[in-house]
N, C-alpha and C positions, 0 to 999 in steps of 0.2 A: 338905828345904827349908833345913836348917841352923838354927843357934841364933839367938836373938833377943837383941840387945844394947840394953838400956834405959839408956843413959847420955847426958847432955846433950851436944850437938854441940860446945859451947864447951870441953868438957873433953877432947876427943879429941886424940890425938897428931897432929902434922902428918904428912901422908902421906909426905913426904920423910924425916922422922925415923923413922917406922915402917918404911919400906922399908930404910933403912940398918941398923936394928936386926935385921931379919929376914935381910938379906944377910950381916951380921956373924956370924950363927949358922950360915952355910953354905948358905943356901937361894938358889937362882937363881929369880927371879921372872919368869915368862913373861907372866902377866896379873895385874893388881891391880884389885880393884873394891870398892865399898861395896855390900853386899847390901841388898835391900829391907827386911830386918830390922835395918838399921843396924849391921852388923858389917863388919870388914875381911875380905876373902877374897883369898887368892892361889892361883894355879895355877902350878905350876912344878916344880922338882926339889930334892930334899934333897941333903945333902953327899955321899951315896953315888950320886947320879944317878938315884934312884928318883922317879917322877912323884908329885906330891902335890897335894892340894886341901885347904887349911887355912883355917879360920875363926878370927879373932882378935877379942878385945875391943879396940875402937878407943881406949879410954881408957888401958889398961894395956899393951896389946900382948901380953897373955897368950893362949896358944893355947887355943881352946875345943873345937874338934872337927876331926878329920882324917878324910878319906875316901880 
Protein backbone atom coordinates (compact mmCIF):
# COMPACT_ATOMS: atom_id res chain seq x y z
CA UNK A 1 0.00 0.00 0.00
CA UNK A 2 2.99 2.30 0.40
CA UNK A 3 3.99 4.77 3.09
CA UNK A 4 1.75 7.37 4.72
CA UNK A 5 2.71 11.04 4.53
CA UNK A 6 1.24 13.10 7.35
CA UNK A 7 2.14 16.64 6.30
CA UNK A 8 -0.25 19.57 5.81
CA UNK A 9 -1.16 20.11 2.16
CA UNK A 10 -0.24 23.80 2.32
CA UNK A 11 3.41 22.80 2.95
CA UNK A 12 3.66 20.49 -0.08
CA UNK A 13 6.02 21.24 -2.94
CA UNK A 14 4.17 22.34 -6.07
CA UNK A 15 3.73 19.38 -8.42
CA UNK A 16 5.64 21.15 -11.20
CA UNK A 17 8.57 21.90 -8.86
CA UNK A 18 8.59 18.32 -7.59
CA UNK A 19 8.56 16.87 -11.10
CA UNK A 20 11.39 19.20 -12.16
CA UNK A 21 13.46 18.11 -9.13
CA UNK A 22 12.93 14.41 -9.84
CA UNK A 23 13.64 14.80 -13.56
CA UNK A 24 16.84 16.73 -12.72
CA UNK A 25 17.94 13.61 -10.79
CA UNK A 26 17.68 11.61 -14.02
CA UNK A 27 14.22 10.06 -13.67
CA UNK A 28 11.76 9.85 -16.54
CA UNK A 29 8.23 10.18 -15.16
CA UNK A 30 5.62 8.12 -16.98
CA UNK A 31 2.87 8.54 -14.36
CA UNK A 32 2.67 10.93 -11.41
CA UNK A 33 0.01 10.72 -8.72
CA UNK A 34 -0.89 11.61 -5.16
CA UNK A 35 -1.58 8.41 -3.21
CA UNK A 36 -4.56 7.94 -0.93
CA UNK A 37 -2.05 8.19 1.94
CA UNK A 38 -1.02 11.68 0.73
CA UNK A 39 2.39 10.87 -0.70
CA UNK A 40 3.69 11.73 -4.16
CA UNK A 41 4.27 8.64 -6.28
CA UNK A 42 5.92 8.24 -9.65
CA UNK A 43 6.04 5.37 -12.10
CA UNK A 44 8.75 5.65 -14.70
CA UNK A 45 12.40 4.97 -15.29
CA UNK A 46 15.66 5.79 -13.54
CA UNK A 47 18.75 7.18 -15.27
CA UNK A 48 19.80 3.64 -16.22
CA UNK A 49 16.46 2.96 -17.90
CA UNK A 50 15.25 0.60 -15.16
CA UNK A 51 11.55 0.72 -14.36
CA UNK A 52 10.80 2.28 -10.96
CA UNK A 53 7.85 2.95 -8.66
CA UNK A 54 8.86 5.43 -5.97
CA UNK A 55 6.99 7.15 -3.14
CA UNK A 56 8.11 10.61 -2.00
CA UNK A 57 7.39 12.97 0.88
CA UNK A 58 5.36 15.76 -0.79
CA UNK A 59 6.78 18.42 1.52
CA UNK A 60 10.50 17.70 1.13
CA UNK A 61 10.66 15.60 -2.04
CA UNK A 62 12.64 12.97 -0.10
CA UNK A 63 12.40 9.40 -1.37
CA UNK A 64 10.48 7.21 1.08
CA UNK A 65 10.10 3.85 -0.58
CA UNK A 66 11.02 2.21 -3.86
CA UNK A 67 9.42 -0.88 -5.38
